[in-house]
N, C-alpha and C positions, 0 to 999 in steps of 0.2 A: 529389523524388518519394520517398515513404515505401516501403520494401519491403513485401511481403505478410505477412512474418515480424514486422516491427516494428508493423504495423497490428493483426495478430492479437494481440500482447502488449499493446499499448495498449487494445484492446477487452476483453481479459481482466481487465485491472485495473479498467477503466470498470464492467465488468458485475458483477464479484466483490466489489470493495472500496468501491465508490462508489455505485453506482445501486441502493441496497438494496431500494427498493420496485419496482424493475424498470418504471419508466415512461418509460425512454429518455433520461432527463436526470438530472443531479445537482443536487440542491438542498439547503437547509439540513435539511429534514427527514430526507433520507438520513442525513446526519451524526448527527442526533439519534437516529435507529433503531439506527445502529452503535453509539452510547454504550451504548444499553440491551442489545446483543448482548454487547458486551464485559463489561458490569456483570453481567450474569446468568452469563456463564461463570466470571467472577472472583469472584463472590459479593459485589459492591459493592452496597450499599442506597442509594437516593436519599438525599441529604444527608451520606453518609460524605465524608471528605476525599479519598479515593481516587476516588470517584465524581465529585466535584466536579472534581478535578484533570483526570480523563479528559475529562469534558465540556468544560471549558476548553480543553484542547488540540485536542480535535476540532473545535470550533467556530472556534478560531483557524485551523485549516486550512481549514475551509469559507471563512472570510472572505477569506483570501488567495488560494483558488483562484478565488472569485468575481471578485476585483478582477483577478487575473491573466488569466483565461480567458474570462469573460463578456462577449465583446466587444459582444453586442447588447443588453447591460444589462436582461436580463429575470428576473434573479435565478436563473437555471438554467445549467448547463453542459451544452450538448449535446454528443453524441458528436464532432460536427466541431469544436466549440470546444475540446473535451479533446485530440483529435489535433493540431490546431493549435498548442495550447500545448507540446506535447512536439516538435514538428518546427520550430518558429519560435524559440523562446526557448532560450538556452543551458542547458546542463544545470546551471550554476552559478547560475541565476536564483534569486532570493530564494525564491520559493515552491517550487521543487523542493529547495533545500537544507533547507528547513524540514520539507518533507514526508519527506525521507529521514531526517533526525534523528528526527523524530516516529515513523517506522515502526519504527526501531531501538530507541527508547525503549519503544515500545509492546510489542515482543517481548522486550526484557530486563526481564522482570518481576522479576527478583530484584535487579536495580541492580547487578550484579557486573562490568558492562562488556562481557559477552559474551551471545550467544543460543545456548542449547542447543536439542537436539531437543524437549524439552518445552515450552520456551517458544514455540518456533516453531509446534509442533503446536497449541498453545492459541489463538493468534491465526488461524491458517489455519482451524481447525476452526469457529471462532465466525463465519466468513464462508462456511461451507457447503463448504470444499474436503475431499475425502476423505482419509481416513487413508494409503490406500496411495500416492497422490500426493504427501502431505505426506512421507512417508518417503523416497520416490525422490528428491524435490526436496532434501531436507535432505542426503542422500548426496553430491548433485552440487555443493552450494555450501559444505559444511562443510569439505571437504578432511581429513576423519578428526578433526576436533575442533569446538569451540565458535567461533562467528563474532563477531569484535570489530569495532569502528566501521571500522578501517583495511580490513579485508577486506570489510565490508559496502558500503563505498563502491565498492570495484572492482567488487563483484558488482551494484551499482545501476546503475553506468555500463554494464555489459555489457547489463543488461536493457533500458535505455532507448536505447542506441545500436547495438548489435551487430546485424549481420544474418547472423551465423553461429547457425545452429540448434544447435549443440553449445557454444556459449559457457555456462559454468557459471551466469552471472548470470540467464540465461533462468528459471532456477528460484526465485529470491528470494521469489516470490509464492505458492510452493507447488504451482505446476504444473511437472511434470517435462519436458514437451515442448509444442512448438506446431506 
């Protein structure tokens, strides 16, 4: 049984970062819309190398998610399928590792191996998270500095497995409390 806290966190990620068109399921079109949002914020034009790279990475995530979670094979991932993916498959499942690394790379826009407040803010605001929430969240997850992949992996695990409302990793997606 998944705790109410974990269910709330999973629903938040589903609603904020995946179901972009708010139709209640995750589909390829949601990923295409997300690419457009990221490209607009970062100033990528269609056809640019960075636009193409972002699009390819997003669509790879979609395809792996579809294969891993779309149990009824309707080319959409329902909220129930999403939650089942995070409760049945282990955290080191291929798709989950790919998604974690993808999110780290997406936020590390400078490519220096760390995420700073500006990079974190850029991604979170492109998905509609408020600046106040982002600032509070970064304070919780950053431990006073930038976030490297090792710290990010610990925070990631916290977010998806912790039933402790005070776990720092709960803020990894820009929301400071659940």
